[in-house]
C-alpha positions as CSV (number, residue, x, y, z in Angstrom):
1,M,9.0,107.2,-30.6
2,P,9.4,104.8,-33.7
3,T,12.4,102.6,-34.0
4,E,14.3,103.3,-37.2
5,I,15.4,100.4,-39.5
6,K,18.5,101.5,-41.4
7,V,20.8,99.8,-43.9
8,P,23.7,98.4,-41.9
9,S,27.3,98.8,-42.9
10,V,28.5,95.7,-44.8
11,G,32.0,96.6,-45.9
12,E,34.2,99.5,-46.7
13,S,33.8,99.2,-50.4
14,I,30.0,98.9,-50.3
15,S,28.0,102.1,-50.4
16,E,24.7,101.0,-51.8
17,V,22.4,97.9,-51.6
18,F,19.3,96.6,-53.3
19,I,16.1,95.9,-51.4
20,G,15.6,92.3,-52.5
21,E,12.5,91.3,-50.6
22,W,10.5,92.3,-47.6
23,Y,9.5,89.4,-45.4
24,V,6.9,91.5,-43.6
25,S,4.2,94.0,-44.3
26,E,3.1,97.2,-42.7
27,G,1.0,96.4,-39.6
28,D,2.7,93.1,-39.0
29,W,4.0,92.3,-35.5
30,V,7.5,90.9,-35.4
31,D,9.6,89.4,-32.7
32,V,13.1,90.6,-31.8
33,D,15.8,89.4,-34.2
34,Q,13.2,88.3,-36.8
35,N,14.4,89.0,-40.3
36,L,12.5,91.9,-41.8
37,A,14.1,92.2,-45.3
38,G,16.7,90.7,-47.5
39,L,19.3,93.1,-49.0
40,E,21.7,92.4,-51.7
41,T,25.0,93.9,-52.8
42,D,27.3,93.0,-55.7
43,K,29.1,90.6,-53.5
44,A,26.6,89.0,-51.1
45,T,23.1,89.0,-49.7
46,F,22.1,89.5,-46.1
47,D,19.1,89.9,-43.9
48,V,18.1,92.9,-41.7
49,P,16.7,91.7,-38.3
50,A,14.3,93.5,-36.1
51,P,16.1,95.3,-33.2
52,A,13.1,94.8,-30.9
53,A,9.7,93.2,-30.8
54,G,7.0,95.4,-32.2
55,T,4.8,96.4,-35.1
56,V,6.0,97.4,-38.5
57,K,4.6,100.9,-39.0
58,R,6.1,102.1,-42.3
59,I,8.1,100.5,-45.1
60,I,10.0,103.4,-46.8
61,K,12.0,101.5,-49.4
62,K,10.2,99.0,-51.6
63,A,11.5,95.8,-52.9
64,G,13.6,96.4,-56.0
65,E,14.7,99.9,-55.0
66,T,18.2,100.9,-53.9
67,A,19.3,102.4,-50.6
68,S,22.6,103.8,-49.3
69,I,24.4,102.6,-46.3
70,G,22.8,104.1,-43.2
71,E,19.6,105.1,-45.1
72,L,16.3,104.7,-43.4
73,I,14.3,101.9,-45.0
74,A,11.5,101.3,-42.5
75,E,10.1,102.2,-39.1
76,M,8.6,100.1,-36.4
77,E,7.1,100.7,-33.0
78,A,8.2,98.5,-30.0
79,S,5.2,96.8,-28.4
80,P,4.3,93.6,-26.6
81,K,2.9,90.7,-28.6
82,P,-0.8,91.1,-29.1
83,V,-3.0,88.3,-27.7
84,G,-3.3,85.6,-30.3
85,A,-1.0,87.3,-32.8
86,K,1.6,85.3,-34.7
87,P,4.8,86.8,-35.9
88,A,4.8,87.7,-39.6
89,G,5.6,84.8,-41.8
90,G,4.2,82.3,-39.3
91,G,7.2,82.8,-37.0
92,D,9.9,82.0,-39.5
93,N,12.8,84.3,-39.7
94,A,12.8,84.1,-43.5
95,P,10.9,82.3,-46.3
96,K,11.3,78.6,-46.0
97,A,14.2,77.2,-48.0
98,A,13.5,74.9,-50.9
99,S,12.9,71.3,-49.9
100,A,15.6,68.7,-49.9
101,A,13.9,67.0,-52.8
102,D,14.1,70.1,-54.9
103,P,17.0,72.2,-53.3
104,A,17.2,74.6,-56.2
105,G,13.5,75.1,-56.7
106,S,11.9,75.7,-60.1
107,A,11.9,79.2,-61.4
108,A,8.9,78.3,-63.6
109,N,6.8,76.4,-61.1
110,S,7.7,77.9,-57.7
111,G,8.3,81.5,-58.6
112,T,12.0,81.7,-57.8
113,I,12.9,85.2,-56.7
114,V,15.7,86.6,-58.9
115,M,17.8,89.2,-57.1
116,P,18.6,92.4,-59.1
117,A,22.3,91.7,-59.5
118,A,21.5,88.1,-60.6
119,A,19.1,89.5,-63.2
120,R,21.8,91.6,-64.7
121,E,24.1,88.6,-64.9
122,L,21.4,86.5,-66.5
123,D,20.8,89.2,-69.1
124,A,24.5,89.6,-69.9
125,A,24.9,85.9,-70.3
126,G,21.7,85.3,-72.2
127,L,20.4,82.8,-69.7
128,K,17.0,82.2,-68.1
129,A,16.5,81.9,-64.3
130,S,15.2,78.3,-64.8
131,Q,18.6,77.3,-66.2
132,V,20.5,78.2,-63.0
133,Q,20.4,76.5,-59.6
134,A,19.4,78.9,-56.9
135,S,21.0,78.7,-53.5
136,G,19.8,81.8,-51.7
137,P,17.3,81.8,-48.8
138,G,13.9,80.7,-49.8
139,G,15.2,79.6,-53.2
140,R,16.3,83.1,-54.2
141,L,18.6,83.3,-57.2
142,L,21.8,85.2,-56.4
143,K,24.5,86.8,-58.5
144,E,27.0,84.2,-57.2
145,D,24.7,81.4,-58.5
146,V,24.9,82.7,-62.1
147,Q,28.6,83.2,-61.9
148,R,29.0,79.7,-60.5
149,H,26.9,78.3,-63.3
150,L,29.0,80.2,-66.0
151,S,32.3,79.0,-64.4
152,A,31.1,75.4,-64.4
153,K,30.0,75.7,-68.0
154,Q,33.3,77.1,-69.1
155,A,35.2,74.5,-67.2
156,G,33.2,71.7,-68.8
157,G,33.8,73.1,-72.3
158,A,37.5,73.4,-71.6
159,S,37.8,69.8,-70.4
160,S,35.9,68.4,-73.5
161,T,37.9,70.4,-76.0
162,G,41.3,70.7,-74.3
163,I,42.6,67.2,-75.1
164,S,45.9,67.7,-76.8
165,R,46.9,65.4,-79.6
166,I,50.3,63.9,-79.5
167,P,51.9,63.9,-82.9
168,A,53.1,60.5,-84.2
169,A,56.8,60.0,-84.0
170,P,58.4,60.3,-87.4
171,A,59.3,57.0,-89.0
172,E,62.9,56.1,-88.7
173,S,65.0,55.9,-91.9
174,A,65.2,52.5,-93.3
175,T,69.0,52.8,-93.4
176,R,71.7,54.9,-91.8
177,S,72.7,56.2,-95.2
178,G,69.2,57.2,-96.2
179,F,69.0,54.6,-99.0
180,P,66.5,51.8,-98.8
181,C,67.7,48.5,-97.6
182,P,67.3,45.7,-100.2
183,P,65.1,42.7,-99.4
184,C,67.8,40.8,-97.5
185,G,65.8,37.6,-97.5
186,R,66.1,37.3,-101.3
187,L,69.8,37.6,-101.5
188,S,72.1,34.7,-102.3
189,P,74.6,33.6,-99.7
190,A,77.4,35.3,-101.6
191,A,75.4,38.5,-102.1
192,W,74.3,38.4,-98.4
193,S,77.8,38.2,-97.2
194,K,78.8,41.3,-99.2
195,H,75.6,43.1,-98.3
196,S,76.0,42.4,-94.5
197,R,79.4,44.2,-94.5
198,T,78.0,47.4,-95.9
199,P,77.1,50.2,-93.4
200,R,73.7,50.6,-94.9
201,C,71.5,48.6,-92.5
């Protein structure tokens, strides 16, 4: 009897997922707990592991399609490891992450996988995948990556344009009465004596 691979429950508010990528193909032998596929919701991405060691018999939902929680997406048959066989993907649980030298990967050169929700965010923002740093497994571009990029861009714009200008303090009146003070240095001693007793300065 085949082992059914179904979409697991990932939260009360989640009823549908995207099939982001299959790490295996029909006919591949996989080990127990080896990741079979990467699924994506509007909030997160996660992998579906193999419940037992065996051979992938049928992939029902293809990459890019949607599936409901609990829906059957693949079937496999439990079996011992064939002699000389290697687990699908060379024994890795998922595609290798981007190297430390290039953690984001290059969408143009390395074929970054853009998840469906991320693609919608890119279209809405008018961005290209190569403009956003990918952080998902195997260099996949996630919805969160696009949102993080947009938030950082908005924060940077606000910091460069949000410098408030402090208005200059109004110049004080030259005199208390509002009339200009005469050039005191030019007054004669008699005039200065009279001028100094006035409340103007």
